[in-house]
VEXTORNU-402813 format. One line per 3 residues: for each residue z, x, y of C-alpha. Coordinates in nm, 3 decimals. Layout:
<nodes>
Z,X,Y  ...
</nodes>
This chain:
<nodes>
0.000,0.000,0.000  -0.080,0.119,0.353  0.025,0.018,0.703
-0.233,-0.101,0.956  -0.168,-0.136,1.327  -0.378,-0.412,1.480
-0.451,-0.573,1.814  -0.564,-0.936,1.802  -0.561,-1.267,1.988
-0.421,-1.594,1.858  -0.567,-1.942,1.904  -0.407,-1.970,2.250
-0.560,-1.643,2.366  -0.229,-1.453,2.361  -0.240,-1.086,2.268
-0.077,-0.993,1.937  0.007,-0.629,1.872  0.174,-0.569,1.536
0.172,-0.384,1.205  0.066,-0.530,0.869  0.103,-0.390,0.517
-0.193,-0.422,0.280  -0.375,-0.243,0.000  -0.672,-0.153,0.219
-0.839,-0.248,0.547  -1.049,-0.530,0.393  -0.739,-0.702,0.251
-0.561,-0.655,0.585  -0.851,-0.821,0.770  -0.849,-1.113,0.525
-0.474,-1.159,0.575  -0.518,-1.166,0.953  -0.809,-1.413,0.936
-0.592,-1.651,0.732  -0.355,-1.656,1.032  -0.650,-1.756,1.257
-0.628,-1.433,1.454  -0.926,-1.282,1.637  -0.912,-0.912,1.550
-0.985,-0.674,1.836  -0.897,-0.348,1.663  -0.727,-0.233,1.343
-0.632,0.119,1.240  -0.441,0.264,0.950  -0.108,0.418,1.047
-0.114,0.773,0.916  0.221,0.922,0.821  0.291,1.238,1.014
0.348,1.561,0.824  0.712,1.629,0.778  0.803,1.266,0.835
1.054,1.115,0.601  0.892,0.898,0.337  1.032,0.546,0.315
0.841,0.462,-0.002  1.156,0.504,-0.212  1.367,0.193,-0.233
1.684,0.194,-0.026  1.962,-0.018,-0.174  2.042,-0.326,0.032
2.414,-0.246,0.004  2.353,0.085,0.181  2.177,-0.095,0.465
2.471,-0.337,0.496  2.720,-0.046,0.512  2.503,0.135,0.766
2.481,-0.174,0.990  2.852,-0.253,0.964  2.966,0.103,1.036
2.719,0.152,1.321  2.842,-0.174,1.478  3.203,-0.052,1.455
3.119,0.283,1.614  2.916,0.130,1.898  3.198,-0.119,1.963
3.444,0.173,1.975  3.239,0.338,2.249  3.105,0.629,2.042
2.762,0.742,2.174  2.468,0.624,1.964  2.342,0.975,1.882
2.687,1.083,1.766  2.728,0.761,1.562  2.398,0.820,1.382
2.493,1.182,1.320  2.821,1.075,1.157  2.650,0.809,0.945
2.382,1.049,0.823  2.656,1.267,0.673  2.829,0.973,0.502
2.533,0.814,0.320  2.514,0.885,-0.053  2.136,0.845,-0.078
1.956,1.164,0.025  1.644,0.968,0.128  1.846,0.731,0.350
2.040,1.027,0.492  1.717,1.200,0.594  1.587,0.875,0.741
1.895,0.826,0.960  1.861,1.190,1.072  1.500,1.121,1.175
1.614,0.810,1.365  1.884,1.015,1.540  1.629,1.277,1.644
1.402,1.008,1.792  1.692,0.851,1.983  1.801,1.192,2.106
1.444,1.251,2.228  1.468,0.939,2.447  1.342,0.657,2.223
1.532,0.332,2.190  1.708,0.257,1.861  1.468,-0.027,1.782
1.165,0.194,1.848  1.309,0.465,1.622  1.378,0.214,1.345
1.023,0.071,1.368  0.891,0.399,1.229  1.047,0.306,0.892
0.918,-0.050,0.835  0.983,-0.054,0.459  1.356,-0.010,0.517
1.411,-0.162,0.860  1.180,-0.465,0.854  1.051,-0.685,1.134
1.368,-0.895,1.132  1.597,-0.594,1.160  1.409,-0.415,1.437
1.360,-0.729,1.647  1.728,-0.819,1.627  1.823,-0.464,1.727
1.578,-0.492,2.018  1.742,-0.819,2.125  2.084,-0.652,2.102
1.970,-0.362,2.319  1.825,-0.601,2.578  2.136,-0.821,2.592
2.385,-0.533,2.576  2.538,-0.680,2.258  2.413,-0.422,2.007
2.745,-0.399,1.822  2.762,-0.778,1.782  2.400,-0.800,1.667
2.446,-0.522,1.410  2.753,-0.701,1.276  2.553,-1.024,1.245
2.275,-0.831,1.071  2.524,-0.696,0.817  2.657,-1.049,0.755
2.305,-1.186,0.717  2.204,-0.911,0.473  2.519,-0.971,0.268
2.443,-1.344,0.243  2.079,-1.277,0.150  2.173,-1.019,-0.112
2.433,-1.252,-0.261  2.173,-1.527,-0.292  1.921,-1.294,-0.459
2.182,-1.164,-0.704  2.273,-1.516,-0.813  1.911,-1.603,-0.889
1.842,-1.271,-1.064  2.158,-1.288,-1.275  2.062,-1.638,-1.389
1.724,-1.510,-1.507  1.849,-1.199,-1.691  1.986,-1.373,-2.001
1.682,-1.599,-2.063  1.450,-1.302,-2.009  1.640,-1.080,-2.256
1.658,-1.351,-2.524  1.287,-1.435,-2.479  1.187,-1.068,-2.517
1.408,-1.036,-2.827  1.258,-1.352,-2.979  0.906,-1.225,-2.914
0.991,-0.881,-3.057  1.151,-1.022,-3.373  0.856,-1.254,-3.433
0.612,-0.967,-3.384  0.799,-0.743,-3.632  0.805,-1.022,-3.892
0.432,-1.087,-3.854  0.326,-0.720,-3.851  0.569,-0.560,-4.098
0.757,-0.810,-4.315  0.488,-1.065,-4.401  0.232,-0.802,-4.527
0.498,-0.684,-4.777  0.546,-1.040,-4.904  0.167,-1.080,-4.921
0.139,-0.790,-5.167  0.417,-0.938,-5.380  0.247,-1.280,-5.387
-0.088,-1.115,-5.479  0.066,-0.952,-5.786  0.221,-1.282,-5.897
-0.106,-1.476,-5.862  -0.135,-1.851,-5.832  -0.200,-2.076,-5.533
0.026,-2.030,-5.231  0.167,-2.327,-5.037  -0.027,-2.422,-4.724
0.243,-2.304,-4.472  0.251,-1.963,-4.644  -0.129,-1.933,-4.637
-0.138,-2.019,-4.264  0.134,-1.763,-4.187  -0.042,-1.488,-4.386
-0.371,-1.568,-4.207  -0.195,-1.537,-3.868  -0.039,-1.206,-3.978
-0.377,-1.069,-4.099  -0.551,-1.172,-3.779  -0.281,-1.017,-3.562
-0.283,-0.690,-3.758  -0.662,-0.654,-3.747  -0.702,-0.754,-3.383
-0.368,-0.637,-3.238  -0.514,-0.367,-3.011  -0.793,-0.600,-2.902
-0.534,-0.868,-2.814  -0.327,-0.612,-2.619  -0.636,-0.501,-2.423
-0.736,-0.861,-2.348  -0.384,-0.948,-2.229  -0.375,-0.628,-2.020
-0.711,-0.707,-1.856  -0.600,-1.065,-1.790  -0.275,-0.949,-1.626
-0.466,-0.692,-1.417  -0.717,-0.951,-1.296  -0.435,-1.195,-1.213
-0.257,-0.926,-1.009  -0.580,-0.856,-0.819  -0.631,-1.228,-0.760
-0.277,-1.271,-0.626  -0.336,-0.987,-0.380  -0.617,-1.181,-0.211
-0.513,-1.429,0.064  -0.648,-1.735,-0.118  -0.506,-1.622,-0.453
-0.165,-1.554,-0.299  -0.166,-1.899,-0.138  -0.250,-2.070,-0.469
0.010,-1.863,-0.656  0.287,-1.943,-0.404  0.193,-2.312,-0.414
0.208,-2.301,-0.794  0.555,-2.144,-0.782  0.684,-2.431,-0.568
0.535,-2.692,-0.807  0.648,-2.541,-1.138  0.882,-2.780,-1.324
1.251,-2.680,-1.332  1.197,-2.348,-1.150  0.993,-2.491,-0.858
1.283,-2.685,-0.698  1.507,-2.377,-0.730  1.247,-2.155,-0.560
1.209,-2.411,-0.279  1.586,-2.428,-0.226  1.605,-2.048,-0.205
1.316,-2.044,0.046  1.476,-2.317,0.263  1.815,-2.141,0.258
1.651,-1.812,0.356  1.444,-1.976,0.632  1.749,-2.151,0.781
1.976,-1.846,0.761  1.715,-1.614,0.914  1.618,-1.848,1.198
1.984,-1.922,1.274  2.065,-1.552,1.292  1.768,-1.476,1.519
1.838,-1.764,1.760  2.206,-1.672,1.776  2.107,-1.313,1.853
1.900,-1.421,2.154  1.550,-1.375,2.010  1.304,-1.621,2.177
1.213,-1.917,1.956  0.842,-1.827,1.924  0.924,-1.468,1.832
1.196,-1.588,1.595  0.954,-1.820,1.413  0.698,-1.542,1.381
0.960,-1.315,1.223  1.084,-1.594,0.994  0.728,-1.656,0.874
0.674,-1.288,0.792  1.003,-1.256,0.606  0.983,-1.588,0.418
0.830,-1.433,0.105  0.609,-1.737,0.050  0.268,-1.799,0.209
0.314,-2.180,0.205  0.638,-2.150,0.403  0.475,-1.896,0.635
0.180,-2.129,0.706  0.418,-2.417,0.783  0.615,-2.197,1.022
0.294,-2.077,1.191  0.194,-2.440,1.249  0.536,-2.498,1.403
0.475,-2.211,1.645  0.141,-2.360,1.747  0.306,-2.703,1.785
0.580,-2.564,2.010  0.317,-2.408,2.237  0.157,-2.752,2.263
0.487,-2.914,2.357  0.608,-3.037,2.018  0.953,-2.981,1.873
1.014,-2.755,1.572  1.087,-3.047,1.341  0.760,-3.235,1.403
0.512,-2.984,1.252  0.759,-2.888,0.978  0.790,-3.252,0.872
0.410,-3.278,0.841  0.405,-2.999,0.584  0.541,-3.069,0.237
0.714,-2.731,0.227  1.043,-2.860,0.372  1.254,-3.151,0.244
1.294,-3.450,0.483  1.668,-3.386,0.515  1.601,-3.037,0.654
1.354,-3.154,0.918  1.587,-3.439,1.022  1.881,-3.200,1.063
1.664,-2.960,1.263  1.555,-3.251,1.484  1.919,-3.350,1.543
2.003,-2.988,1.623  1.723,-2.968,1.879  1.825,-3.294,2.047
2.194,-3.198,2.062  2.125,-2.841,2.177  2.301,-2.695,1.873
2.005,-2.586,1.664  2.169,-2.260,1.556  2.479,-2.439,1.421
2.266,-2.699,1.242  2.053,-2.428,1.079  2.370,-2.254,0.961
2.490,-2.580,0.803  2.152,-2.623,0.632  2.170,-2.266,0.498
2.526,-2.316,0.369  2.431,-2.647,0.205  2.123,-2.509,0.030
2.302,-2.193,-0.082  2.559,-2.421,-0.250  2.268,-2.617,-0.399
2.122,-2.292,-0.535  2.459,-2.211,-0.695  2.468,-2.551,-0.866
2.101,-2.530,-0.968  2.143,-2.178,-1.112  2.448,-2.286,-1.315
2.267,-2.596,-1.443  1.952,-2.398,-1.520  2.145,-2.136,-1.715
2.329,-2.397,-1.921  1.997,-2.575,-1.988  1.789,-2.269,-2.077
2.036,-2.102,-2.314  2.035,-2.375,-2.586  1.658,-2.425,-2.548
1.585,-2.057,-2.606  1.828,-2.037,-2.898  1.670,-2.349,-3.052
1.320,-2.205,-3.001  1.421,-1.875,-3.159  1.580,-2.056,-3.453
1.274,-2.278,-3.510  1.024,-1.988,-3.496  1.217,-1.743,-3.712
1.336,-2.021,-3.945  0.980,-2.147,-3.995  0.860,-1.797,-4.083
1.144,-1.744,-4.331  1.089,-2.083,-4.496  0.712,-2.025,-4.524
0.777,-1.688,-4.692  1.028,-1.824,-4.942  0.834,-2.138,-5.040
0.634,-1.950,-5.313  0.958,-1.799,-5.446  1.116,-2.145,-5.467
0.801,-2.267,-5.651  0.817,-1.979,-5.902  1.187,-2.043,-5.961
1.113,-2.410,-6.036  0.835,-2.317,-6.281  1.063,-2.068,-6.462
1.335,-2.335,-6.480
</nodes>
């Protein structure tokens, strides 16, 4: 993936100067055209020699600690350069330590903290840098950093809950697939040789199972190659703007998992927008950031329509209600928040409510999936075992 800096104009003729991440320039242009932007110029951002690479993943917990400690130091009156110098010595990750050192050097050279952080977009994203910029402008950098740490903690907690709920079903599914594969490739051929020496006609279930085993053994590599090519083509398709849109729409419509994904997206949208508004980021800029950090193209398109609607004099709730991406309750609560002048508080309540809903949904999903997977594993393995022992039962009856 590469970074491309572009200059464009939106539908209202306003200049847009930003950075986008894409595989190549063609994909980047397609992504910008989907947003109805008129591209003026686009150039790949080349990494300077000696610059710290941010390609390695920085743990979210480290970013939370960094934000919290920097907020404490700024609040205590410690100069920013000295605070960054202290933090660079305390970080366990060598990559993150070098990154903070690079940020300190930029700040010491006269750059603002937000401008220094923008040079590391994979670690300090659009949300982070814009909130820091708002904190610098308002003189409330320590408060903004503390809010950022709280927001990141909430987001990480939500992600962990969803991931932990998926670990057990994934492990059991892989084990079930592996056991079935071993039985078909190794165990059944052994039984086939035994049955061949005994002679006679095999029961129909046993014949079907042996045929499946023979086909899998003879065409195993071919099947692996076909599956690999299919997965590769699907990944390429998802990387295109239209393919990504269809894939994200499919995720929201998948039975059982779709509602959970939508609840996570709504909770993330509400929490992010609430944090940005509370930090003093203008509503149009806040919506643009929320769209980019939503993680779902359908949500991003709905938020972009809301931005266009606000420019035309509409409220936030009106265009959001027209899209099917947000539940009616959410748009009604946002509308009430706008009318009462307490949009930030209402968004926080929405985020809290949907995070609780995610907790309940994850617990229910886990309790539902576990018996289903165990039953599936029992049926598959049990069917194979029964099909293998049917001829033995038949021989035993004949001997008796």
